[in-house]
C-alpha positions in Angstrom: -3.3 -3.6 -51.1 -4.7 -1.6 -47.6 -3.5 2.0 -47.5 -1.1 3.2 -44.4 -4.2 4.7 -43.1 -6.5 1.7 -43.3 -3.5 -0.6 -42.3 -2.5 1.7 -38.9 -6.3 1.6 -38.4 -6.4 -2.2 -38.0 -3.3 -3.1 -37.0 -3.8 -0.8 -33.4 -6.4 -2.9 -32.4 -4.8 -5.8 -33.2 -1.8 -5.6 -31.8 -3.5 -4.5 -28.7 -5.4 -7.4 -28.4 -2.3 -9.6 -29.4 -0.2 -8.0 -26.4 -3.2 -7.9 -23.8 -4.4 -11.4 -24.2 -1.7 -13.4 -25.9 2.1 -11.8 -25.2 1.1 -10.3 -21.6 -0.2 -13.8 -19.9 2.8 -15.7 -21.4 4.7 -12.5 -19.7 3.5 -12.8 -16.4 3.9 -16.9 -16.1 7.6 -16.7 -17.2 7.7 -14.1 -14.5 6.1 -15.9 -11.6 7.7 -19.5 -13.1 11.1 -18.5 -14.2 13.1 -18.5 -10.6 16.0 -20.4 -9.6 14.7 -22.4 -6.2 11.7 -23.7 -8.5 13.7 -24.9 -11.1 16.3 -26.4 -8.6 13.7 -28.0 -6.8 11.6 -29.6 -10.2 14.8 -30.0 -12.7 17.5 -30.3 -10.2 18.5 -34.1 -10.5 17.9 -36.9 -13.2 15.3 -38.2 -10.3 13.6 -35.1 -10.0 9.8 -35.0 -10.9 10.2 -32.4 -13.6 13.3 -34.3 -15.5 11.4 -37.2 -15.5 8.0 -35.5 -16.5 10.2 -34.1 -19.3 12.1 -37.0 -20.5 8.4 -39.1 -20.4 7.0 -35.8 -23.2 10.2 -35.5 -25.1 10.3 -39.8 -25.7 6.7 -40.1 -26.0 6.9 -36.9 -28.4 10.1 -38.7 -30.5 8.5 -42.1 -30.3 5.4 -40.8 -31.9 7.1 -39.1 -34.6 9.1 -41.9 -35.6 5.9 -44.4 -35.4 3.3 -41.9 -36.7 5.7 -41.0 -39.4 6.3 -44.7 -40.5 2.3 -45.6 -40.7 1.3 -42.2 -42.2 4.0 -42.1 -44.8 4.0 -45.9 -45.7 0.1 -45.2 -46.1 0.6 -42.1 -48.3 3.4 -44.0 -50.4 1.0 -47.3 -50.6 -1.7 -45.4 -52.1 0.5 -43.2 -54.4 2.1 -46.6 -55.7 0.1 -49.7 -55.8 -3.5 -50.3 -56.3 -4.9 -53.0 -53.9 -8.1 -54.4 -52.2 -10.3 -52.0 -50.5 -7.5 -49.0 -51.7 -10.7 -46.7 -52.2 -12.1 -47.7 -48.6 -8.4 -47.2 -46.7 -8.1 -43.9 -48.7 -11.4 -42.2 -47.7 -10.7 -44.0 -44.0 -7.4 -42.9 -43.3 -8.5 -39.0 -41.8 -10.9 -40.6 -39.5 -9.0 -40.4 -36.4 -9.4 -36.7 -36.7 -13.2 -36.6 -36.4 -12.5 -38.0 -32.5 -12.0 -35.2 -30.0 -8.9 -35.7 -27.9 -11.3 -37.0 -24.8 -13.7 -39.1 -26.9 -10.5 -40.8 -28.4 -9.1 -41.4 -25.0 -12.3 -43.0 -24.1 -12.7 -45.5 -26.8 -9.1 -46.4 -26.3 -10.0 -47.1 -22.5 -12.8 -49.0 -23.2 -11.3 -50.8 -25.9 -8.2 -51.8 -24.7 -8.0 -51.1 -21.5 -7.3 -53.6 -18.4 -11.3 -53.8 -18.2 -11.5 -53.3 -22.3 -13.7 -55.1 -24.6 -10.9 -57.0 -26.3 -8.0 -58.1 -23.6 -11.2 -59.4 -21.8 -12.7 -60.9 -24.8 -9.5 -62.6 -25.7 -9.2 -63.9 -21.8 -12.6 -65.6 -22.2 -11.9 -66.7 -25.3 -9.0 -68.6 -24.5 -9.4 -69.4 -20.7 -6.8 -67.4 -19.6 -6.6 -66.6 -15.7 -5.6 -62.6 -16.5 -5.8 -60.6 -19.7 -3.2 -61.2 -22.0 -2.8 -57.6 -22.4 -3.9 -54.4 -21.3 -3.2 -50.3 -22.4 -1.7 -48.5 -19.7 1.5 -46.6 -18.9 3.2 -44.6 -21.0 3.2 -47.6 -23.9 -0.4 -46.7 -23.8 0.4 -43.1 -24.5 2.4 -43.7 -27.3 -0.6 -45.6 -29.1 -3.2 -43.2 -28.7 -0.6 -40.7 -29.8 0.2 -42.4 -32.8 -3.7 -43.2 -33.5 -4.5 -39.4 -33.8 -1.4 -38.0 -35.5 -0.2 -40.4 -37.9 -2.8 -38.5 -40.0 -0.9 -35.5 -40.2 2.1 -37.1 -41.6 -0.5 -39.0 -44.2 -1.7 -35.7 -45.2 1.6 -33.6 -45.9 3.0 -36.4 -47.5 -0.2 -37.6 -50.0 -0.4 -33.9 -50.6 3.3 -33.6 -51.6 2.9 -36.8 -53.8 -0.3 -35.5 -55.6 2.7 -33.1 -56.9 5.3 -36.0 -58.0 5.8 -36.6 -61.4 5.9 -40.9 -61.5 7.8 -40.4 -64.4 10.8 -39.6 -62.1 10.1 -43.0 -60.3 10.0 -45.1 -64.1 13.0 -43.3 -65.1 14.8 -44.9 -62.6 13.6 -48.2 -62.5 14.6 -47.8 -66.5 18.6 -47.2 -64.9 18.5 -50.2 -63.3 17.5 -48.7 -59.8 16.0 -50.9 -57.2 12.7 -50.0 -55.4 14.6 -49.0 -52.4 17.3 -47.1 -53.8 14.5 -45.4 -55.7 12.8 -44.6 -52.7 15.9 -43.9 -50.6 17.8 -41.7 -53.7 14.5 -40.2 -55.6 11.5 -40.0 -53.5 12.7 -39.0 -49.9 14.8 -36.0 -50.9 11.5 -34.6 -52.8 9.7 -35.6 -49.6 11.7 -34.1 -47.0 9.8 -30.7 -46.9 6.4 -32.1 -46.1 8.0 -34.9 -43.6 10.0 -32.3 -42.3 7.3 -30.5 -41.3 4.9 -32.8 -40.0 7.6 -34.1 -38.1 7.5 -30.8 -35.9 3.9 -30.4 -36.0 3.4 -33.7 -34.4 6.0 -33.1 -31.9 4.9 -30.0 -30.8 1.1 -32.1 -30.4 2.7 -35.0 -28.6 4.1 -32.1 -26.2 1.4 -30.4 -25.8 -0.9 -33.6 -24.8 -3.1 -33.6 -22.1 -5.7 -36.0 -22.2 -4.3 -39.4 -22.9 -1.5 -38.9 -20.0 -4.3 -37.8 -17.9 -6.1 -41.2 -18.4 -3.6 -43.6 -19.0 -0.1 -42.5 -17.6 -1.3 -43.7 -14.2 2.1 -42.4 -11.7 4.5 -41.4 -14.6 4.8 -37.1 -14.8 4.3 -35.5 -18.1 4.7 -32.0 -18.1 0.8 -31.1 -19.1 -0.1 -33.0 -16.6 2.3 -31.4 -13.8 0.9 -28.3 -14.9 -2.5 -29.3 -13.9 -2.0 -31.0 -10.7 0.2 -28.3 -9.3 -2.6 -26.0 -9.6 -5.2 -27.7 -8.5 -3.1 -28.5 -5.4 -2.3 -24.3 -5.3 1.1 -24.7 -6.4 0.6 -21.7 -8.7 4.5 -21.2 -9.0 5.2 -24.7 -9.8 3.0 -25.1 -12.4 4.1 -21.7 -14.0 8.1 -23.1 -13.6 6.9 -26.4 -15.6 4.6 -24.3 -18.0 7.9 -22.2 -18.8 9.9 -25.2 -19.8 7.2 -26.6 -21.6 6.3 -23.6 -23.9 10.1 -22.9 -24.5 10.4 -26.4 -26.4 7.2 -25.9 -27.9 7.9 -22.6 -29.1 11.6 -23.6 -30.5 9.3 -26.4 -33.1 6.8 -23.8 -34.0 10.4 -21.3 -35.1 11.5 -24.5 -36.6 8.4 -25.4 -38.4 7.6 -21.6 -39.7 11.5 -20.8 -40.8 12.2 -24.5 -42.4 13.5 -24.7 -46.1 11.7 -26.2 -48.8 8.1 -25.1 -47.2 6.5 -24.9 -51.1 5.2 -27.5 -52.3 7.2 -30.2 -54.7 7.4 -29.5 -58.2 9.6 -31.1 -61.0 10.3 -30.0 -64.5 9.5 -33.3 -66.2 6.5 -33.3 -68.3 5.8 -37.2 -68.0 3.0 -38.0 -66.4 3.8 -41.4 -65.6 2.0 -44.4 -65.3 -0.6 -45.0 -62.4 -0.4 -46.8 -59.0 0.5 -50.7 -60.0 -1.9 -53.3 -59.2 -0.7 -56.2 -57.6 -0.8 -59.1 -59.7 0.4 -61.8 -57.2 -2.1 -63.7 -55.5 -0.5 -64.5 -52.2 0.4 -60.2 -52.4 -3.1 -59.4 -53.2 -4.1 -61.6 -50.0 -1.9 -59.8 -47.7 -2.4 -56.3 -49.0 -5.9 -57.3 -48.0 -5.3 -59.0 -44.7 -2.9 -55.4 -43.8 -5.9 -53.2 -45.0 -8.8 -54.9 -43.2 -6.8 -54.8 -40.1 -6.0 -51.1 -40.4 -9.5 -50.2 -41.1 -10.2 -52.3 -37.8 -7.6 -50.2 -35.7 -9.4 -47.2 -37.4 -12.6 -48.0 -36.9 -12.9 -49.9 -33.5 -12.5 -47.0 -31.4 -15.6 -45.2 -32.9 -17.5 -48.1 -33.3 -17.0 -48.2 -29.4 -18.1 -45.0 -28.4 -21.2 -45.5 -30.8 -22.0 -48.7 -29.0 -21.4 -47.5 -25.7 -23.9 -44.3 -26.2 -26.6 -46.7 -26.1 -25.5 -48.6 -22.7 -28.2 -48.4 -19.4 -26.3 -46.7 -16.7 -25.4 -49.4 -14.5 -25.8 -52.1 -16.4 -21.9 -52.8 -17.6 -19.9 -53.9 -14.8 -18.0 -57.3 -15.4 -19.8 -58.1 -18.7 -17.0 -58.4 -21.8 -20.1 -56.3 -24.2 -22.8 -54.3 -22.7 -26.0 -56.6 -22.5 -28.6 -54.0 -22.1 -28.9 -51.1 -24.1 -31.4 -48.1 -24.7 -31.7 -44.8 -26.4 -32.5 -42.8 -23.3 -29.3 -41.7 -23.3 -30.2 -39.5 -26.4 -33.6 -39.2 -25.0 -32.0 -37.3 -22.3 -29.4 -35.2 -24.1 -32.2 -33.3 -25.9 -34.8 -33.5 -23.2 -34.0 -32.8 -20.2 -32.4 -29.3 -19.5 -29.8 -30.3 -16.6 -28.4 -33.1 -19.2 -28.5 -30.3 -22.1 -26.7 -27.7 -20.2 -23.7 -28.8 -20.6 -24.5 -28.9 -24.9 -25.9 -25.1 -24.4 -23.1 -23.6 -22.2 -20.1 -25.2 -25.2 -22.3 -23.6 -27.8 -22.7 -20.3 -26.9 -19.0 -20.4 -25.0 -17.9 -22.1 -28.8 -19.8 -19.4 -30.6 -18.9 -16.4 -28.6 -15.2 -17.6 -29.0 -15.5 -17.9 -33.0 -17.2 -15.0 -33.8 -14.7 -13.2 -31.9 -11.5 -15.3 -34.0 -13.4 -14.6 -37.0 -13.6 -10.6 -37.3 -9.9 -10.8 -35.4 -8.5 -12.9 -37.5 -9.8 -11.2 -41.0 -8.4 -8.2 -39.7 -5.2 -9.4 -38.2 -4.8 -11.4 -41.7 -5.6 -7.8 -43.5 -2.9 -6.4 -41.8 -0.2 -9.1 -42.3 -0.9 -9.6 -46.1 -2.5 -6.7 -47.4 -0.6 -3.5 -45.5 3.1 -2.2 -46.0 2.9 -1.3 -42.3 6.3 -1.6 -40.0 6.0 -4.7 -37.7 4.1 -6.6 -39.3 6.3 -9.9 -39.4 6.2 -9.3 -35.3 2.3 -9.6 -35.3 2.3 -12.6 -37.6 4.7 -14.2 -34.9 2.5 -13.1 -32.2 -0.8 -14.3 -33.8 0.9 -18.0 -34.4 2.1 -17.9 -30.9 -0.8 -19.8 -29.0 0.1 -22.7 -31.3 3.2 -22.9 -29.6 1.4 -22.9 -26.6 -0.1 -25.6 -25.0 -3.7 -25.8 -23.5 -2.6 -26.4 -20.2 -0.1 -23.3 -20.4 -2.8 -21.0 -22.0 -5.0 -21.7 -18.9 -2.6 -21.2 -16.6 -1.7 -18.0 -18.0 -5.5 -16.3 -18.2 -5.5 -17.7 -14.1 -2.1 -15.7 -13.1 -2.9 -12.7 -15.4 -6.8 -12.5 -14.2 -6.7 -13.5 -11.0 -7.0 -10.0 -10.1 -8.7 -6.7 -11.3 -6.9 -4.8 -14.3 -7.7 -3.0 -17.0 -7.6 -5.7 -19.4 -10.1 -7.8 -17.7 -12.6 -4.0 -17.2 -11.9 -3.8 -13.6 -13.1 -7.3 -12.8 -11.7 -10.4 -11.2 -12.4 -13.3 -14.4 -11.1 -16.0 -12.8 -14.3 -18.0 -11.2 -16.7 -16.3 -13.6 -18.1 -17.8 -16.7 -16.0 -15.7 -19.3 -12.6 -17.2 -18.9 -13.3 -20.2 -20.5 -14.7 -18.6 -23.6 -11.7 -16.1 -23.6 -9.6 -19.2 -23.6 -10.9 -20.7 -26.6 -10.5 -16.9 -28.2 -7.0 -17.0 -27.5 -5.9 -20.9 -28.2 -7.4 -20.8 -31.9 -6.3 -17.3 -33.0 -4.1 -19.2 -35.4 -6.6 -21.6 -37.0 -8.8 -18.4 -38.6 -5.6 -16.1 -38.9 -4.1 -18.6 -41.3 -7.3 -19.6 -43.4 -7.7 -15.8 -43.6 -4.3 -15.5 -44.6 -4.2 -18.4 -47.0 -7.8 -16.8 -48.9 -6.1 -13.1 -49.0 -2.8 -14.5 -50.6 -4.8 -16.2 -53.2 -6.9 -13.1 -53.9 -6.1 -11.2 -56.9 -5.4 -7.6 -56.5 -6.3 -6.7 -59.4 -9.6 -7.1 -58.8 -9.7 -4.5 -56.2 -8.1 -2.2 -58.5 -10.6 -2.4 -61.1 -13.4 -1.9 -58.6 -11.4 1.4 -57.7 -10.6 2.1 -61.4 -14.7 2.0 -61.5 -15.1 4.5 -58.8 -16.1 2.0 -55.7 -14.9 3.4 -52.3 -12.4 1.2 -50.0 -15.0 0.0 -47.9 -17.6 -0.8 -50.6 -14.5 -2.8 -52.3 -14.2 -4.8 -49.4 -17.5 -5.5 -48.9 -18.6 -6.4 -52.3 -15.4 -7.3 -54.2 -12.9 -8.9 -51.6 -15.0 -10.3 -48.6 -17.5 -12.6 -51.2 -14.1 -14.0 -52.5 -12.1 -14.6 -49.5 -15.4 -16.1 -47.6 -15.7 -19.4 -47.8 -11.9 -19.8 -47.3 -12.5 -17.5 -43.9 -15.6 -19.4 -42.7 -13.9 -22.8 -43.4 -11.5 -21.7 -41.0 -14.5 -20.6 -38.6 -16.1 -24.0 -38.8 -12.7 -25.7 -37.5 -12.1 -23.2 -34.8 -15.7 -23.6 -33.6 -16.0 -27.4 -33.5 -12.7 -27.8 -32.2 -13.8 -25.1 -29.3 -16.6 -27.5 -28.6 -14.8 -30.5 -28.0 -12.0 -28.4 -26.2 -10.8 -30.3 -22.9 -7.9 -28.9 -21.7 -8.5 -25.3 -20.9 -11.7 -26.1 -20.0 -11.1 -28.4 -17.1 -8.8 -26.0 -15.5 -11.4 -22.8 -16.1 -14.8 -24.1 -15.9 -16.9 -23.1 -13.1 -20.4 -25.2 -12.6 -22.4 -22.8 -14.2 -20.6 -23.0 -17.6 -19.6 -26.4 -17.6 -18.8 -27.7 -21.3 -19.4 -31.1 -22.9 -15.9 -32.1 -22.3 -15.9 -31.7 -18.7 -19.3 -33.2 -18.3 -18.1 -36.2 -20.0 -15.2 -36.5 -17.7 -17.3 -36.2 -15.0 -19.9 -39.1 -16.2 -16.9 -41.1 -16.6 -15.7 -40.9 -13.2 -19.5 -41.5 -12.2 -19.3 -44.6 -14.3 -22.4 -43.5 -16.5 -20.4 -44.8 -19.9 -23.8 -44.5 -21.5 -24.0 -40.8 -20.6 -20.3 -40.1 -21.9 -20.5 -41.8 -24.9 -23.5 -39.9 -26.1 -21.9 -36.6 -25.6 -19.1 -38.4 -27.8 -21.0 -39.4 -30.3 -22.3 -35.5 -30.4 -19.2 -34.4 -30.5 -18.0 -36.6 -33.4 -21.2 -35.7 -35.6 -20.3 -31.9 -35.1 -17.0 -32.6 -35.9 -17.4 -34.6 -38.7 -20.3 -32.2 -40.0 -18.2 -29.3 -40.1 -15.4 -30.7 -42.2 -17.9 -31.9 -44.5 -18.8 -28.6 -45.0 -15.7 -26.8 -44.6 -14.1 -29.0 -47.6 -17.6 -28.0 -49.6 -16.7 -24.5 -48.7 -13.3 -25.0 -49.7 -13.7 -26.1 -53.3 -16.4 -23.4 -54.1 -13.0 -21.1 -52.6 -11.2 -22.8 -55.3 -13.3 -21.8 -58.0 -14.0 -18.4 -56.8 
């Protein structure tokens, strides 16, 4: 437990940073956007652009929750209850969509399922059709991309809940004559409700904040995130702020529901029976059907990733009307690491992600210490402010910084930050505050304070105790959060596209530019690099998490 003096010394800079770079920019945007004229212009009727964007965003988010919930929960339940062909492979593969940064995933779907995509044109050629039999576009395409990206959260939440479930409860229900559906509805669902509610709220927020899929697939259909970008690009900053206020208000309500929901603790049961393991599917037809469904799901998961890898070897200008590229080269990777102008976006992303992550690491550790290990008043408010960026979509964070730092102020050291290279790493820092704070909080909450008491009893000072006792124990968990922050910043597109200047264009912006120039091989090579970095960071994070569990 921190002393009152140490708590105050940490709390003051933490509070100043949160107030200056999280709260005040939001207040600035609210003051600019919250006016009757813009609200009436944008949301004054059912046919207005703002209302259409709101309906599209909310409708797609609800659809994502419903379909993603069915898919993710169904997978978790199938792995828990049944043993079938390819089960272990599916368990390993189910979380793979997390390895695709948003822009890379949307690009994969575009080339795989779009109007000129490999699969629609392949089916057209195979069956001699005059037109492609289907194509992903519009709101339906946005919904499918969201389901692919976000079902993972239902799968992970429900899997974690099922890991604590006593299987003997299901056996007891069956012994009492309950059918499988009755057992699922009356025994399992009540126990899974906290996990399902948490995943639903989280997925709804993420879907509402989505920018890349609506940008590339929605066409003329307005979404709130794309409206913010388009109004800002066209010089209507006040209208952009108005849409941002409405979007942030919705996301903030769901953040409060996520944080205040009952039953956030993990599932526990009083029964001591272990119950039987996953039930093997004995019927030949049932095993064949299960294997077929498993194969279809593996295709659903792996095809987008395989598409990006394949396209990374395409020679520039060689893929036009063919179903599959017919000329391949390693030159895209060669240029990536040998030509300075091609590598420059990688260098930019690396230094901006490293700078913002270092700041997140220091700030997150200090904020977590104040929130979890001090008794100063106002800790609850600091906790809410530290979580606030999670409720603010990336487009809104970028807009907040534009509104606040479009003129010189004390917060910017007397300089105008808009149009400089410093606004992008600042956006990365603000957006990822919750990730490191939450990771540090989790590590500190599991830390045994008796270790610090023993160190003090042996004559060690507060700083020595923190440096030699506390930090080594919590560091694996904190670094795991920092690694996830780093790779997320590397692939960040939403804030980057609104804030970058040519001198600090990151990987994601250059990838988008190469797509517009029809250099698909170069764009995919950047995408593969991002995927490799994400997979490596996740693997290292899991290893650190295991070490932290044994610490």
